[in-house]
N, C-alpha and C positions, 0 to 999 in steps of 0.2 A: 821379540827374543824368547825363545822359550825358557822353562826354569831349570835349571840343574836337577837332574837326577837324585842328588844328595838332599836338596833343599825338598822334593817332595816327598821323599821318605822321611825328613826329620819331622814335616809337620803331620804326615799319616801318624808319626809314633806320639806325639804331642796329643793329637786327639784321641788315639788309642788310650792313653795315659790319662787323660783327663775323664774317659768316660769311664776308665776302670774305679778311680777314685771315687767318682760318682756314684758309681754302683755300690761301691764299699761303703759310703756313706749312707745311704740307703737301706743298705742292709742292717746297720747298726741298731740294735735293740733300742725302741721307745721306753723312757721309763715316765711316767705321770700319775703324779697325786690325784687322785678322785675327790676323796674329802680328808678334814681332820675331825677324829672322834677322841673325845677326853674318856678318861675312863678305866683302859687299858685293855688293846686288842690282844686277845690272847690265843684265838682261834679261827678257823678258815672262814669262809662265805659261802652260803649258796644260793642257787637261781632260782627264780619262779618261772612259770611258762613264759612270761613276758620280758625276762630280760631283768628283771629288778633285782636287787642285792637286797641280803639278808645276813646278820652277825649280831653277837651279843659283845657286850663289853664286861670286863670281869668286878670292876669298881663303877663309878661315874654312877649317873642316875639320879633319881630325884632324893633319893635315900643312901647316895655312895657306897649300895652294895651291888651295881651291874644293873644292867640294862638290855632289851634287843631294840634293833634297829632296823630300819627298812632304808634303801638307798635306791630312788628311782629319777630317772633324767628330765630335764624338763624341755620346752619345745626347743631351749638354745645348746642343747647339748650338756647341761650342768647337771651334776649329780645333786639332788637335795636329801638331806639326812633327817628321817622322822624316826622318833622314838614311839616305841609301840606299846613299849612296859618297861615301867622302873621295878626293880625288885625291893621290896622291904623286910626281908628274913622270913618271915612266915610263911611267903609264898616261894623260898628260895632264897641265895644270896651266892656271889660270884660267879656266875655262869662261865665254865672254860671250854666248854665243847662246842661244835657246828650244831647248826640246825639242819632240820630236814623235814620235805614236803611228805603227805600222803597224797594219794591220787585224787581227794576232795579238794585239794589247796589248804590242807590244814597244816599249822606250824610247828614241829615236837623239838624238843630240846631238854637236856639236864643241867642241874646248879650240884654242885658237889656241897654246900652248905645251906643251912637253913631248911625250913620245911617244918612238919610238924614234931619232928623229933631230933632237929638240929643236924640232920644227916646226909641231908641232899635230897633234890626231889625232880620229878621228870613232869614237864609241864607241857600243855597244850594252849597254841594261840587258831584260833576260830575267825575267819575274816567275816565281816557283815556290809551291808550298804552303809551303816552308820560307824566302821571301825574294827578292831580287832578284840574278842573277847579271851583274855587270858584264864586258864584254869590248871591247876595243881593237879595232875592224874595218879600222881603216886607218891608217897612219902617214905623213904627210906629208913631202914632201922625199927620197923616195927616192934621188934622183940629184944629182948634183952641180947646184948652180944652181936646184932646185926646179923644172924645167919641170911637175911637177904640182900646184904650187901649195904654198902653206905660210903658215901662220897665219891660219885662217879665224876670223873675226871673227862671223859670225852662223851661228844654226842651220840646217837643212835643211827643203826641202820636198818633198813626194811627187810622183813622177814618172808619166808615164802607165800605166808596166809594171812598177810595184812598186818602180823605184828611187828614188833620193833624188838632187835637185839641191841645190847651193851655189855660195857663192862663196868666193874667196880672195886673198888676196894672192901675192906673186912672179911665176911661170910664166915664161914664155920669154924676157918684155921686162922681167920687173919690175914690171909694172902691171897685175897681177891676173888672176884666172882666172874663168869659169865651168865648173863641173864636174860630172859625173855619178857616182854610186857605185850598181854594179848587182850584185844578186846571181847567181854563178856557181859552180856543181859545189859549193855548200855553205861558198863563200868569198865575198869581195867583191872588186871590181875597181873602180878608179878611170879615169876617161876626162875628159879636159879636152877640152871643147867648144868653148871660147873662150878665145885668149890676148889679152888688151887690149895693143892696139900692134900688132896684127895688120894693120891701115891705118892710114893719118894720121886723127887726131883721132876716134879711136873710144872716147876713155874711158879713165880710169885710176881704180885704187882703189876698186872696188864694194866697200860697206862692210856690206851686208844682204842677205838671202836673196831671191831673184827669186821671182815668181809666173807662172803657167804659163795660157794660156787654154784652152777647150775644145778646141782642136786640137794641143795639146801645144807651143805656140809660148812664148818664156820673153822674162820683161820685167823690169827691174830698173833701178836706179841708179849710177851712179858718181861720186864725190865729186869727180874731177878731170878733167881732160882735155877733150876736145870743142875746139869751133871758137876758145873763146875762155878756155879754161881753168877754167871754174866749174862743170863737171862735165855730165852727160849722164841722159837717160833712153835707155833702151837697147832693142830687141828682138833676140831669136836665132830664125832661121827656121830648120826643119830640111828640106833639099831633098836633090836624089838626090846631089848635089856635098858633102854635110858640111853644117855649121851657118853659116850666113851673119849677120852683123851686120848691123843697120840702125840709125842713129841717129833716133830721134823728136823728141829737142829737145837742143839746146846752151843749156844755161845762161848767164847774163848774155850774151845776145844783143843787148841793149838799151844795152848799155856804161854807163859813168860805175860808178854805186853798185847797177847791177845791180836794177833795178826790176821784173825778172821772178825775182828769185832767184837765188842761188848757194849750192854746196856742199850737194848733197841726200844725207844720210846715211840715210836711212830707205827701207824697201821700199815700193812701189806697192801699191794696192789697186784692184779692179775692182769698178764698179758694177752693177747687172744689165741696164745697158743696153751694157756693155762698153767703159766709158769706164774712164780712171785716173785715181787720185787719189794726191798726195804732200806731201812738205812739202822745203822748204831751209830750212837753219841760219841762212842768213843773208842778205840783201837784201833786196828790196822798196822800195816807196815812202814810208816813214816809219820812224820813229825812227832813231836816231843809227847811222850804219853801215851801218843795214838790220836789221832784228830776224828775218827771215826769213817765208815766204810758206807758205800752205797752195794748192795747184796743182791744176787738172788738165788731162789731154789729152785730148781727143774727138777723133775722125774728122769730117772734112767731107764733100761729096758726093763729092771727087775722088780721096776715100782718107788725105788729108794728116792728119795729126794737129796739131791747132791746140791751142796752150799759152795758158790763160789761169789768171790770179792770182784764187782766190776770196776769199782774206782775205791782208792785209798786218797783219801785228803790228805793232800802233799805236805801242805805248807799252809801256817795263820793265813797267809796274806790273800789265799785262793779261798778261803772259808774254811772255817772246822764247827764241829758240832751239830752234826746232822740230828734234829730232833723231831723233825717234820716228816711227813710221808712223801710219796712222788706220786708225778700225774703223767701219764703219756697223751703224746698227742698223736694225730691219726697217720705217721709218718714213723710212728714207734721210737720216739725222742722221748727221753725222760727229763722231769724238771721239778727241782727242788730248792729250799731254803737251807741256809745255816745260821745258826742264831747267832755266831761269834765269828771272825775271821773277816778278811778284807780290809778297809781302810776306814777311815773316820777317827773321828775323837772319841770312841768308846776305848775302854781299856784294854780289850782283845780283840779289836775291831767291832764293826756295827754290825756283820752280817752280809751275805750275799745270795742273789737268786743265781742258779747255774741248770745249765742244760748236759744231758749226756747222751750224746748219739752213738748209734751202732758203726764202728767201721767197716772196712771190708774183708778186714782180718780177723775180727773177731774182736779187737779190742774196741772197748769204749773213749770216746772223747769227749772230754769235760772242758766245759768253757762257762765262764764266769759273765753272765749278763748283764747285772747288776751289783754295784755294790752300796750298802745303805752309808750314811756319811755321818749322821749325827745320833746323838743317844734318844733324841725324841722318835725316830724311825728302827729301834733295836729294843729287842730281836723281832726279824720275821719268825713266827709261833705258831702260823697255822699254815696245813696243808695248801698249796696252791689249788684255786679252781680255773680249769680252760673253758674257753666258750667254742662255739664251732668253727672259729675263723681261726682258733689256736691261740686266740689274745690270753694271757695271763692274769689272775686277779689275786692280792694276797692282802693280808693286814700285817702290818709292822708297827708294833706297838700303839702308836697316836695316830695313824695313817692307813687309810684304803688306799692302794696304787693299782695301776694297770701297767703292763709290761707287752709289747708289742714285738716277737722275738725278730 
């Protein structure tokens, strides 16, 4: 006896629904804690050429003022944490920025405290067959008033000629500096490229590392200053008469509750077309007091930079207070974190990991990938790291985690 037609259709529908549910489950992001590390993880991670991870703790270590660590996978795939150096004060303290490798495999970073003048250091770690050798290569605030800068809160970026670039507080006008560190005759020389306050409304308090374009121009953000006091996005161009500053955008230009965003604390990132993307910690058109924005700066036909808000953090439960930078995957999708919002037992929520995908209609689609659930994982305070397979790595106070989107 042949089965009735409706029975076949019903059976096929059940199969299709099952497959749909299974594929949906497979598509869910996977969150995994790779390691728990004491001392406070307040910055992002970096890879070496073998896929090992490196980072810093702001406290902890042998002397309670910070450490540098390495994470390697054993044969079972378990991540093993090794402390490479514990800060003791005179060699720096409370490192708060990410690490960076040079072409020879040496590791570099900054500390905002400690050092010879108690205003921070730049350090180098050199590998050998017997371990890593730690060296302070620059002590900030060598002169009264710290005209060379002091208290660097962010890591370094590579310059065009083997130098390193970074930002620091202090400077001639006590509004912050952009500096360069250059190797010279077996030593390192620091040179201030720009002092904020050199001209009116040029910004104040750069909080994170700059980025470079293909021509060596420098781009970054300042938390304060500018025409409206809400911070700036800036560009430094090297000409025949030295480095010149140009403000690309003054935040809170639209007044009121700053619907265009206010107080950018994170670095910028380029897309493949040369547009810049970043976040503001507050402002925006929604949420009480403004929960922050994701923005784009793109040049128009006249060469002017045009600011566009791509996303307003709409409500606390979806995340707010974006204080970290963004990363792109190969498909042009953006990923980032918020320090608060979401769910969990923290007072304002424990923060989230999110993605922003460009839509067909020009709008960006916001999705929460993960909500942190406990104070031991809050806040997620380092810009995410992405590998060749699109997996995300980050830090959240006491954990190092991986997310497979």
